[in-house]
KEVO-69581 format. One record per residue (C-alpha): residue in one letter; x, y, z. Coordinates in nm, 2 decimals. Layout:
N
<marza><aa>a</aa><x>X</x><y>Y</y><z>Z</z></marza>
...
//
This chain:
291
<marza><aa>m</aa><x>-10.87</x><y>4.20</y><z>8.40</z></marza>
<marza><aa>k</aa><x>-10.89</x><y>4.06</y><z>8.03</z></marza>
<marza><aa>e</aa><x>-11.10</x><y>3.77</y><z>8.14</z></marza>
<marza><aa>i</aa><x>-11.34</x><y>4.03</y><z>8.34</z></marza>
<marza><aa>f</aa><x>-11.36</x><y>4.24</y><z>8.07</z></marza>
<marza><aa>q</aa><x>-11.42</x><y>3.98</y><z>7.84</z></marza>
<marza><aa>a</aa><x>-11.68</x><y>3.80</y><z>8.05</z></marza>
<marza><aa>d</aa><x>-11.86</x><y>4.12</y><z>8.06</z></marza>
<marza><aa>q</aa><x>-11.84</x><y>4.19</y><z>7.66</z></marza>
<marza><aa>r</aa><x>-12.02</x><y>3.84</y><z>7.62</z></marza>
<marza><aa>g</aa><x>-12.22</x><y>3.87</y><z>7.89</z></marza>
<marza><aa>g</aa><x>-12.56</x><y>3.97</y><z>7.63</z></marza>
<marza><aa>a</aa><x>-12.88</x><y>4.00</y><z>7.83</z></marza>
<marza><aa>a</aa><x>-12.71</x><y>3.87</y><z>8.16</z></marza>
<marza><aa>r</aa><x>-12.53</x><y>4.18</y><z>8.21</z></marza>
<marza><aa>t</aa><x>-12.61</x><y>4.41</y><z>8.51</z></marza>
<marza><aa>d</aa><x>-12.49</x><y>4.70</y><z>8.64</z></marza>
<marza><aa>r</aa><x>-12.22</x><y>4.53</y><z>8.85</z></marza>
<marza><aa>t</aa><x>-12.08</x><y>4.35</y><z>8.57</z></marza>
<marza><aa>r</aa><x>-12.08</x><y>4.67</y><z>8.35</z></marza>
<marza><aa>y</aa><x>-11.90</x><y>4.83</y><z>8.66</z></marza>
<marza><aa>l</aa><x>-11.62</x><y>4.55</y><z>8.67</z></marza>
<marza><aa>g</aa><x>-11.59</x><y>4.56</y><z>8.29</z></marza>
<marza><aa>a</aa><x>-11.54</x><y>4.92</y><z>8.30</z></marza>
<marza><aa>t</aa><x>-11.29</x><y>4.90</y><z>8.58</z></marza>
<marza><aa>a</aa><x>-11.11</x><y>4.61</y><z>8.39</z></marza>
<marza><aa>a</aa><x>-11.09</x><y>4.80</y><z>8.07</z></marza>
<marza><aa>l</aa><x>-10.92</x><y>5.09</y><z>8.27</z></marza>
<marza><aa>a</aa><x>-10.66</x><y>4.86</y><z>8.39</z></marza>
<marza><aa>l</aa><x>-10.58</x><y>4.70</y><z>8.05</z></marza>
<marza><aa>a</aa><x>-10.49</x><y>5.06</y><z>7.93</z></marza>
<marza><aa>e</aa><x>-10.19</x><y>5.04</y><z>8.16</z></marza>
<marza><aa>p</aa><x>-9.96</x><y>4.86</y><z>7.97</z></marza>
<marza><aa>a</aa><x>-10.00</x><y>5.04</y><z>7.66</z></marza>
<marza><aa>f</aa><x>-9.92</x><y>5.36</y><z>7.86</z></marza>
<marza><aa>d</aa><x>-9.61</x><y>5.19</y><z>7.97</z></marza>
<marza><aa>a</aa><x>-9.52</x><y>5.07</y><z>7.65</z></marza>
<marza><aa>y</aa><x>-9.56</x><y>5.45</y><z>7.50</z></marza>
<marza><aa>r</aa><x>-9.37</x><y>5.57</y><z>7.80</z></marza>
<marza><aa>k</aa><x>-9.07</x><y>5.36</y><z>7.70</z></marza>
<marza><aa>v</aa><x>-9.04</x><y>5.52</y><z>7.37</z></marza>
<marza><aa>p</aa><x>-8.75</x><y>5.78</y><z>7.37</z></marza>
<marza><aa>l</aa><x>-8.76</x><y>6.09</y><z>7.14</z></marza>
<marza><aa>i</aa><x>-8.42</x><y>6.06</y><z>7.03</z></marza>
<marza><aa>e</aa><x>-8.23</x><y>6.09</y><z>6.72</z></marza>
<marza><aa>p</aa><x>-8.34</x><y>5.97</y><z>6.45</z></marza>
<marza><aa>l</aa><x>-8.64</x><y>6.17</y><z>6.58</z></marza>
<marza><aa>a</aa><x>-8.86</x><y>6.13</y><z>6.26</z></marza>
<marza><aa>k</aa><x>-8.86</x><y>5.77</y><z>6.32</z></marza>
<marza><aa>q</aa><x>-8.90</x><y>5.76</y><z>6.70</z></marza>
<marza><aa>l</aa><x>-9.17</x><y>6.01</y><z>6.68</z></marza>
<marza><aa>k</aa><x>-9.34</x><y>5.81</y><z>6.45</z></marza>
<marza><aa>l</aa><x>-9.31</x><y>5.49</y><z>6.68</z></marza>
<marza><aa>k</aa><x>-9.42</x><y>5.74</y><z>7.01</z></marza>
<marza><aa>k</aa><x>-9.73</x><y>5.87</y><z>6.81</z></marza>
<marza><aa>a</aa><x>-9.85</x><y>5.51</y><z>6.72</z></marza>
<marza><aa>k</aa><x>-9.81</x><y>5.39</y><z>7.08</z></marza>
<marza><aa>m</aa><x>-9.98</x><y>5.67</y><z>7.19</z></marza>
<marza><aa>e</aa><x>-10.29</x><y>5.60</y><z>6.96</z></marza>
<marza><aa>e</aa><x>-10.31</x><y>5.28</y><z>7.11</z></marza>
<marza><aa>v</aa><x>-10.34</x><y>5.41</y><z>7.45</z></marza>
<marza><aa>l</aa><x>-10.63</x><y>5.66</y><z>7.33</z></marza>
<marza><aa>k</aa><x>-10.79</x><y>5.36</y><z>7.22</z></marza>
<marza><aa>a</aa><x>-10.76</x><y>5.17</y><z>7.51</z></marza>
<marza><aa>y</aa><x>-10.89</x><y>5.46</y><z>7.73</z></marza>
<marza><aa>a</aa><x>-11.19</x><y>5.52</y><z>7.51</z></marza>
<marza><aa>v</aa><x>-11.31</x><y>5.17</y><z>7.58</z></marza>
<marza><aa>a</aa><x>-11.29</x><y>5.24</y><z>7.93</z></marza>
<marza><aa>t</aa><x>-11.46</x><y>5.59</y><z>7.90</z></marza>
<marza><aa>d</aa><x>-11.76</x><y>5.43</y><z>7.64</z></marza>
<marza><aa>y</aa><x>-11.88</x><y>5.20</y><z>7.96</z></marza>
<marza><aa>g</aa><x>-12.02</x><y>5.54</y><z>8.11</z></marza>
<marza><aa>v</aa><x>-11.89</x><y>5.47</y><z>8.47</z></marza>
<marza><aa>a</aa><x>-11.86</x><y>5.80</y><z>8.65</z></marza>
<marza><aa>d</aa><x>-11.51</x><y>5.71</y><z>8.82</z></marza>
<marza><aa>v</aa><x>-11.39</x><y>5.55</y><z>8.56</z></marza>
<marza><aa>t</aa><x>-11.50</x><y>5.83</y><z>8.31</z></marza>
<marza><aa>t</aa><x>-11.30</x><y>6.07</y><z>8.52</z></marza>
<marza><aa>a</aa><x>-11.00</x><y>5.86</y><z>8.57</z></marza>
<marza><aa>s</aa><x>-10.97</x><y>5.79</y><z>8.16</z></marza>
<marza><aa>t</aa><x>-11.03</x><y>6.14</y><z>8.09</z></marza>
<marza><aa>f</aa><x>-10.73</x><y>6.24</y><z>8.36</z></marza>
<marza><aa>h</aa><x>-10.51</x><y>5.98</y><z>8.21</z></marza>
<marza><aa>i</aa><x>-10.58</x><y>6.10</y><z>7.87</z></marza>
<marza><aa>a</aa><x>-10.51</x><y>6.47</y><z>7.94</z></marza>
<marza><aa>a</aa><x>-10.22</x><y>6.35</y><z>8.11</z></marza>
<marza><aa>l</aa><x>-10.09</x><y>6.16</y><z>7.78</z></marza>
<marza><aa>y</aa><x>-10.10</x><y>6.47</y><z>7.56</z></marza>
<marza><aa>q</aa><x>-9.94</x><y>6.66</y><z>7.83</z></marza>
<marza><aa>d</aa><x>-9.66</x><y>6.43</y><z>7.83</z></marza>
<marza><aa>f</aa><x>-9.60</x><y>6.38</y><z>7.45</z></marza>
<marza><aa>g</aa><x>-9.59</x><y>6.80</y><z>7.46</z></marza>
<marza><aa>k</aa><x>-9.31</x><y>6.76</y><z>7.71</z></marza>
<marza><aa>a</aa><x>-9.15</x><y>6.49</y><z>7.54</z></marza>
<marza><aa>m</aa><x>-9.14</x><y>6.67</y><z>7.20</z></marza>
<marza><aa>l</aa><x>-8.99</x><y>6.99</y><z>7.38</z></marza>
<marza><aa>t</aa><x>-8.70</x><y>6.77</y><z>7.57</z></marza>
<marza><aa>s</aa><x>-8.64</x><y>6.53</y><z>7.27</z></marza>
<marza><aa>q</aa><x>-8.30</x><y>6.50</y><z>7.15</z></marza>
<marza><aa>r</aa><x>-8.20</x><y>6.81</y><z>6.95</z></marza>
<marza><aa>p</aa><x>-8.01</x><y>6.70</y><z>6.60</z></marza>
<marza><aa>k</aa><x>-7.61</x><y>6.72</y><z>6.59</z></marza>
<marza><aa>k</aa><x>-7.42</x><y>7.01</y><z>6.44</z></marza>
<marza><aa>l</aa><x>-7.67</x><y>7.28</y><z>6.41</z></marza>
<marza><aa>s</aa><x>-7.54</x><y>7.63</y><z>6.42</z></marza>
<marza><aa>k</aa><x>-7.65</x><y>7.85</y><z>6.69</z></marza>
<marza><aa>a</aa><x>-7.95</x><y>8.02</y><z>6.47</z></marza>
<marza><aa>e</aa><x>-8.04</x><y>7.68</y><z>6.34</z></marza>
<marza><aa>l</aa><x>-8.09</x><y>7.55</y><z>6.70</z></marza>
<marza><aa>e</aa><x>-8.31</x><y>7.85</y><z>6.78</z></marza>
<marza><aa>q</aa><x>-8.54</x><y>7.77</y><z>6.48</z></marza>
<marza><aa>y</aa><x>-8.55</x><y>7.41</y><z>6.55</z></marza>
<marza><aa>n</aa><x>-8.65</x><y>7.52</y><z>6.94</z></marza>
<marza><aa>v</aa><x>-8.92</x><y>7.73</y><z>6.80</z></marza>
<marza><aa>m</aa><x>-9.06</x><y>7.48</y><z>6.56</z></marza>
<marza><aa>l</aa><x>-9.09</x><y>7.21</y><z>6.85</z></marza>
<marza><aa>e</aa><x>-9.28</x><y>7.46</y><z>7.07</z></marza>
<marza><aa>e</aa><x>-9.52</x><y>7.54</y><z>6.81</z></marza>
<marza><aa>q</aa><x>-9.58</x><y>7.14</y><z>6.74</z></marza>
<marza><aa>a</aa><x>-9.60</x><y>7.09</y><z>7.12</z></marza>
<marza><aa>f</aa><x>-9.83</x><y>7.37</y><z>7.20</z></marza>
<marza><aa>p</aa><x>-10.14</x><y>7.18</y><z>7.08</z></marza>
<marza><aa>f</aa><x>-10.10</x><y>6.90</y><z>7.28</z></marza>
<marza><aa>e</aa><x>-10.06</x><y>7.09</y><z>7.58</z></marza>
<marza><aa>e</aa><x>-10.40</x><y>7.28</y><z>7.49</z></marza>
<marza><aa>k</aa><x>-10.56</x><y>6.93</y><z>7.45</z></marza>
<marza><aa>a</aa><x>-10.45</x><y>6.86</y><z>7.77</z></marza>
<marza><aa>i</aa><x>-10.59</x><y>7.16</y><z>7.93</z></marza>
<marza><aa>e</aa><x>-10.91</x><y>7.14</y><z>7.74</z></marza>
<marza><aa>l</aa><x>-10.95</x><y>6.75</y><z>7.88</z></marza>
<marza><aa>h</aa><x>-10.87</x><y>6.83</y><z>8.24</z></marza>
<marza><aa>e</aa><x>-11.14</x><y>7.12</y><z>8.23</z></marza>
<marza><aa>a</aa><x>-11.39</x><y>6.86</y><z>8.10</z></marza>
<marza><aa>n</aa><x>-11.30</x><y>6.65</y><z>8.43</z></marza>
<marza><aa>a</aa><x>-11.32</x><y>6.99</y><z>8.65</z></marza>
<marza><aa>h</aa><x>-11.65</x><y>7.08</y><z>8.50</z></marza>
<marza><aa>r</aa><x>-11.81</x><y>6.77</y><z>8.65</z></marza>
<marza><aa>a</aa><x>-11.78</x><y>6.89</y><z>8.99</z></marza>
<marza><aa>a</aa><x>-12.06</x><y>7.14</y><z>8.93</z></marza>
<marza><aa>l</aa><x>-12.26</x><y>6.80</y><z>8.85</z></marza>
<marza><aa>g</aa><x>-12.18</x><y>6.65</y><z>9.17</z></marza>
<marza><aa>i</aa><x>-11.87</x><y>6.47</y><z>9.08</z></marza>
<marza><aa>y</aa><x>-11.56</x><y>6.53</y><z>9.26</z></marza>
<marza><aa>d</aa><x>-11.35</x><y>6.23</y><z>9.32</z></marza>
<marza><aa>t</aa><x>-11.00</x><y>6.19</y><z>9.31</z></marza>
<marza><aa>w</aa><x>-10.96</x><y>6.23</y><z>8.93</z></marza>
<marza><aa>v</aa><x>-11.14</x><y>6.54</y><z>8.94</z></marza>
<marza><aa>q</aa><x>-10.94</x><y>6.67</y><z>9.19</z></marza>
<marza><aa>r</aa><x>-10.64</x><y>6.59</y><z>9.03</z></marza>
<marza><aa>s</aa><x>-10.75</x><y>6.77</y><z>8.71</z></marza>
<marza><aa>f</aa><x>-10.80</x><y>7.08</y><z>8.93</z></marza>
<marza><aa>k</aa><x>-10.44</x><y>7.02</y><z>9.04</z></marza>
<marza><aa>a</aa><x>-10.31</x><y>6.99</y><z>8.70</z></marza>
<marza><aa>l</aa><x>-10.49</x><y>7.30</y><z>8.59</z></marza>
<marza><aa>s</aa><x>-10.37</x><y>7.51</y><z>8.88</z></marza>
<marza><aa>e</aa><x>-10.02</x><y>7.47</y><z>8.72</z></marza>
<marza><aa>l</aa><x>-10.13</x><y>7.48</y><z>8.38</z></marza>
<marza><aa>r</aa><x>-10.34</x><y>7.79</y><z>8.42</z></marza>
<marza><aa>p</aa><x>-10.25</x><y>7.94</y><z>8.74</z></marza>
<marza><aa>v</aa><x>-10.44</x><y>8.28</y><z>8.72</z></marza>
<marza><aa>r</aa><x>-10.75</x><y>8.09</y><z>8.63</z></marza>
<marza><aa>y</aa><x>-10.75</x><y>7.78</y><z>8.84</z></marza>
<marza><aa>g</aa><x>-10.48</x><y>7.82</y><z>9.12</z></marza>
<marza><aa>k</aa><x>-10.69</x><y>7.97</y><z>9.37</z></marza>
<marza><aa>t</aa><x>-10.62</x><y>7.93</y><z>9.73</z></marza>
<marza><aa>e</aa><x>-10.91</x><y>7.99</y><z>10.01</z></marza>
<marza><aa>r</aa><x>-10.81</x><y>8.23</y><z>10.28</z></marza>
<marza><aa>s</aa><x>-10.83</x><y>8.14</y><z>10.66</z></marza>
<marza><aa>e</aa><x>-10.71</x><y>8.21</y><z>10.99</z></marza>
<marza><aa>g</aa><x>-10.50</x><y>7.86</y><z>11.01</z></marza>
<marza><aa>t</aa><x>-10.45</x><y>7.54</y><z>10.86</z></marza>
<marza><aa>l</aa><x>-10.72</x><y>7.23</y><z>10.87</z></marza>
<marza><aa>p</aa><x>-10.58</x><y>6.96</y><z>11.11</z></marza>
<marza><aa>s</aa><x>-10.59</x><y>6.61</y><z>10.93</z></marza>
<marza><aa>p</aa><x>-10.75</x><y>6.38</y><z>10.84</z></marza>
<marza><aa>l</aa><x>-11.01</x><y>6.59</y><z>10.70</z></marza>
<marza><aa>p</aa><x>-11.30</x><y>6.41</y><z>10.83</z></marza>
<marza><aa>d</aa><x>-11.16</x><y>6.45</y><z>11.18</z></marza>
<marza><aa>a</aa><x>-11.12</x><y>6.83</y><z>11.10</z></marza>
<marza><aa>i</aa><x>-11.48</x><y>6.84</y><z>11.01</z></marza>
<marza><aa>a</aa><x>-11.64</x><y>6.67</y><z>11.27</z></marza>
<marza><aa>q</aa><x>-11.43</x><y>6.93</y><z>11.53</z></marza>
<marza><aa>l</aa><x>-11.51</x><y>7.20</y><z>11.34</z></marza>
<marza><aa>e</aa><x>-11.89</x><y>7.11</y><z>11.34</z></marza>
<marza><aa>r</aa><x>-11.85</x><y>7.11</y><z>11.74</z></marza>
<marza><aa>t</aa><x>-11.73</x><y>7.43</y><z>11.75</z></marza>
<marza><aa>v</aa><x>-11.94</x><y>7.60</y><z>11.55</z></marza>
<marza><aa>q</aa><x>-12.25</x><y>7.43</y><z>11.73</z></marza>
<marza><aa>a</aa><x>-12.09</x><y>7.54</y><z>12.09</z></marza>
<marza><aa>n</aa><x>-12.03</x><y>7.90</y><z>11.94</z></marza>
<marza><aa>p</aa><x>-12.28</x><y>7.95</y><z>11.62</z></marza>
<marza><aa>a</aa><x>-12.14</x><y>8.29</y><z>11.58</z></marza>
<marza><aa>s</aa><x>-11.78</x><y>8.20</y><z>11.51</z></marza>
<marza><aa>t</aa><x>-11.74</x><y>8.34</y><z>11.17</z></marza>
<marza><aa>a</aa><x>-11.37</x><y>8.21</y><z>11.17</z></marza>
<marza><aa>s</aa><x>-11.48</x><y>7.84</y><z>11.27</z></marza>
<marza><aa>l</aa><x>-11.76</x><y>7.88</y><z>11.00</z></marza>
<marza><aa>n</aa><x>-11.52</x><y>7.99</y><z>10.73</z></marza>
<marza><aa>q</aa><x>-11.26</x><y>7.70</y><z>10.78</z></marza>
<marza><aa>l</aa><x>-11.56</x><y>7.45</y><z>10.80</z></marza>
<marza><aa>g</aa><x>-11.67</x><y>7.62</y><z>10.47</z></marza>
<marza><aa>i</aa><x>-11.31</x><y>7.54</y><z>10.33</z></marza>
<marza><aa>a</aa><x>-11.34</x><y>7.18</y><z>10.48</z></marza>
<marza><aa>y</aa><x>-11.66</x><y>7.10</y><z>10.30</z></marza>
<marza><aa>r</aa><x>-11.52</x><y>7.24</y><z>9.98</z></marza>
<marza><aa>q</aa><x>-11.22</x><y>6.99</y><z>9.99</z></marza>
<marza><aa>q</aa><x>-11.45</x><y>6.73</y><z>10.08</z></marza>
<marza><aa>g</aa><x>-11.65</x><y>6.82</y><z>9.76</z></marza>
<marza><aa>q</aa><x>-11.96</x><y>6.89</y><z>9.97</z></marza>
<marza><aa>f</aa><x>-12.01</x><y>7.24</y><z>9.80</z></marza>
<marza><aa>a</aa><x>-12.37</x><y>7.31</y><z>9.91</z></marza>
<marza><aa>k</aa><x>-12.27</x><y>7.27</y><z>10.28</z></marza>
<marza><aa>a</aa><x>-11.98</x><y>7.52</y><z>10.21</z></marza>
<marza><aa>r</aa><x>-12.18</x><y>7.74</y><z>10.03</z></marza>
<marza><aa>e</aa><x>-12.43</x><y>7.78</y><z>10.34</z></marza>
<marza><aa>v</aa><x>-12.16</x><y>7.82</y><z>10.58</z></marza>
<marza><aa>y</aa><x>-11.96</x><y>8.08</y><z>10.44</z></marza>
<marza><aa>e</aa><x>-12.31</x><y>8.27</y><z>10.37</z></marza>
<marza><aa>r</aa><x>-12.39</x><y>8.21</y><z>10.71</z></marza>
<marza><aa>a</aa><x>-12.06</x><y>8.39</y><z>10.82</z></marza>
<marza><aa>i</aa><x>-12.11</x><y>8.68</y><z>10.58</z></marza>
<marza><aa>a</aa><x>-12.45</x><y>8.74</y><z>10.73</z></marza>
<marza><aa>i</aa><x>-12.31</x><y>8.73</y><z>11.08</z></marza>
<marza><aa>a</aa><x>-12.01</x><y>8.95</y><z>11.01</z></marza>
<marza><aa>p</aa><x>-12.08</x><y>9.16</y><z>10.68</z></marza>
<marza><aa>t</aa><x>-11.73</x><y>9.32</y><z>10.73</z></marza>
<marza><aa>y</aa><x>-11.51</x><y>8.97</y><z>10.75</z></marza>
<marza><aa>a</aa><x>-11.36</x><y>8.97</y><z>10.41</z></marza>
<marza><aa>a</aa><x>-11.23</x><y>8.59</y><z>10.38</z></marza>
<marza><aa>p</aa><x>-11.57</x><y>8.41</y><z>10.33</z></marza>
<marza><aa>y</aa><x>-11.67</x><y>8.65</y><z>10.03</z></marza>
<marza><aa>l</aa><x>-11.36</x><y>8.54</y><z>9.88</z></marza>
<marza><aa>n</aa><x>-11.38</x><y>8.20</y><z>9.94</z></marza>
<marza><aa>l</aa><x>-11.74</x><y>8.20</y><z>9.84</z></marza>
<marza><aa>g</aa><x>-11.62</x><y>8.35</y><z>9.51</z></marza>
<marza><aa>i</aa><x>-11.38</x><y>8.08</y><z>9.46</z></marza>
<marza><aa>l</aa><x>-11.65</x><y>7.80</y><z>9.52</z></marza>
<marza><aa>h</aa><x>-11.87</x><y>7.97</y><z>9.26</z></marza>
<marza><aa>d</aa><x>-11.60</x><y>8.05</y><z>9.03</z></marza>
<marza><aa>l</aa><x>-11.45</x><y>7.69</y><z>9.00</z></marza>
<marza><aa>y</aa><x>-11.66</x><y>7.44</y><z>9.16</z></marza>
<marza><aa>l</aa><x>-12.03</x><y>7.56</y><z>9.09</z></marza>
<marza><aa>g</aa><x>-11.97</x><y>7.72</y><z>8.74</z></marza>
<marza><aa>d</aa><x>-12.13</x><y>8.06</y><z>8.82</z></marza>
<marza><aa>g</aa><x>-11.88</x><y>8.33</y><z>8.70</z></marza>
<marza><aa>k</aa><x>-12.11</x><y>8.59</y><z>8.76</z></marza>
<marza><aa>r</aa><x>-12.19</x><y>8.57</y><z>9.11</z></marza>
<marza><aa>a</aa><x>-11.82</x><y>8.49</y><z>9.14</z></marza>
<marza><aa>l</aa><x>-11.75</x><y>8.85</y><z>9.01</z></marza>
<marza><aa>e</aa><x>-11.97</x><y>8.98</y><z>9.27</z></marza>
<marza><aa>l</aa><x>-11.81</x><y>8.83</y><z>9.54</z></marza>
<marza><aa>y</aa><x>-11.46</x><y>8.92</y><z>9.45</z></marza>
<marza><aa>g</aa><x>-11.56</x><y>9.26</y><z>9.42</z></marza>
<marza><aa>q</aa><x>-11.68</x><y>9.25</y><z>9.76</z></marza>
<marza><aa>y</aa><x>-11.39</x><y>9.11</y><z>9.90</z></marza>
<marza><aa>l</aa><x>-11.19</x><y>9.37</y><z>9.73</z></marza>
<marza><aa>a</aa><x>-11.39</x><y>9.65</y><z>9.87</z></marza>
<marza><aa>l</aa><x>-11.31</x><y>9.49</y><z>10.19</z></marza>
<marza><aa>s</aa><x>-10.92</x><y>9.51</y><z>10.16</z></marza>
<marza><aa>p</aa><x>-10.80</x><y>9.82</y><z>10.18</z></marza>
<marza><aa>s</aa><x>-10.46</x><y>9.77</y><z>10.10</z></marza>
<marza><aa>g</aa><x>-10.59</x><y>9.56</y><z>9.76</z></marza>
<marza><aa>d</aa><x>-10.51</x><y>9.22</y><z>9.65</z></marza>
<marza><aa>a</aa><x>-10.29</x><y>9.21</y><z>9.33</z></marza>
<marza><aa>a</aa><x>-10.37</x><y>8.81</y><z>9.28</z></marza>
<marza><aa>v</aa><x>-10.76</x><y>8.86</y><z>9.30</z></marza>
<marza><aa>t</aa><x>-10.77</x><y>9.16</y><z>9.07</z></marza>
<marza><aa>k</aa><x>-10.60</x><y>8.93</y><z>8.82</z></marza>
<marza><aa>w</aa><x>-10.86</x><y>8.68</y><z>8.88</z></marza>
<marza><aa>v</aa><x>-11.14</x><y>8.94</y><z>8.84</z></marza>
<marza><aa>a</aa><x>-10.96</x><y>9.06</y><z>8.49</z></marza>
<marza><aa>d</aa><x>-10.93</x><y>8.71</y><z>8.40</z></marza>
<marza><aa>l</aa><x>-11.32</x><y>8.65</y><z>8.44</z></marza>
<marza><aa>k</aa><x>-11.45</x><y>8.97</y><z>8.30</z></marza>
<marza><aa>n</aa><x>-11.23</x><y>8.90</y><z>7.97</z></marza>
<marza><aa>r</aa><x>-11.33</x><y>8.51</y><z>7.98</z></marza>
<marza><aa>k</aa><x>-11.54</x><y>8.41</y><z>7.70</z></marza>
<marza><aa>p</aa><x>-11.86</x><y>8.22</y><z>7.76</z></marza>
<marza><aa>q</aa><x>-11.78</x><y>7.87</y><z>7.77</z></marza>
<marza><aa>q</aa><x>-11.96</x><y>7.65</y><z>7.55</z></marza>
<marza><aa>q</aa><x>-12.10</x><y>7.36</y><z>7.66</z></marza>
<marza><aa>a</aa><x>-11.89</x><y>7.44</y><z>7.98</z></marza>
<marza><aa>m</aa><x>-12.12</x><y>7.16</y><z>8.15</z></marza>
<marza><aa>l</aa><x>-12.19</x><y>6.82</y><z>8.04</z></marza>
<marza><aa>s</aa><x>-12.50</x><y>6.77</y><z>7.89</z></marza>
<marza><aa>a</aa><x>-12.70</x><y>6.52</y><z>8.03</z></marza>
<marza><aa>k</aa><x>-12.62</x><y>6.27</y><z>7.77</z></marza>
<marza><aa>e</aa><x>-12.26</x><y>6.31</y><z>7.82</z></marza>
<marza><aa>q</aa><x>-12.31</x><y>6.26</y><z>8.20</z></marza>
<marza><aa>p</aa><x>-12.14</x><y>5.96</y><z>8.30</z></marza>
<marza><aa>r</aa><x>-12.36</x><y>5.72</y><z>8.49</z></marza>
//
C-alpha cells in the first residue's frame, strides 16, 4: 500500500483518476497501523504521562486520515470521516474509563469524575459533528456503508434526533435486493396494495434509493389517505435523508392526526425538530463534495 501511495504521489502528469483512487485507498489503509498504535496506549497511572502519549498517537491518526481525505474520493472520504469520528468518541470513552488515582476520598473521587466528564464531553461532541457531516451526505446521493454506519452511531449518540425507525406491517426478508424484487412484483400485480407500497418504500430507503422511496410512499398516501404509516415513513425520509425539516414536520403532524391514541416517540421528534436551530452549512457546498 505504501508503494502504491508513493507511486501515485510521484506520478505527476501521468496521474489518472484510477491512480488517484488507488492512492486514496492506499492512504486509507496506511492509517490503520496508526489507529492500532493509538488503541494500545492505556490510560492508567501515571495518567498525565499516558494521556500525553495517547494524544500524540491520536494526532498521528488524524494526520494519516487527513491525507486520505484530501484526495476527495467519495467512499474514502466517508470512511475517513467515520473513522475520525470513532477516534474522537473512543478518546472520550477512554478518559471516562481511565484508571483513577489511588487514595482519593469519596468527595475527591466525585470531583475527579466530574472533571473527567467535562474534559471528555468535547470529544463526544466532535464525534457527533463528524458523524453528522457524513449523514448529511445522504442528501447528496452518497449513502455507502460508512454513511450508514454514521447514521447507526448517531442513533445511539442522539436517539431522539436519529434513532427513528419506520413503521410497517412486517419485517423485510433478506437479502434486501431479493426483498425489493419480490415487493415490486407484488405491487405490479396489485397496485392498490398500500401495505406493500409502504414496505417497498422502506426497502428503497435502506438501499439508498430515496427518490423511489418518496414516490411509493406518496402513492400509498394518495391511495389510502387515512393510512398512517406512510406519512410517518415519508417524514423520516425527509427529516434524516433529504434534509427537509419543514416537510418532515408537516408529515409527522399528519401522522399524529391519524393516530388517535397518540405516539409519544413521534411527539418528541416533533418537539426536537421545532426546537432545532437552523443548521449552518448542513449540506456540503459544491466545493466540499467528495468526487
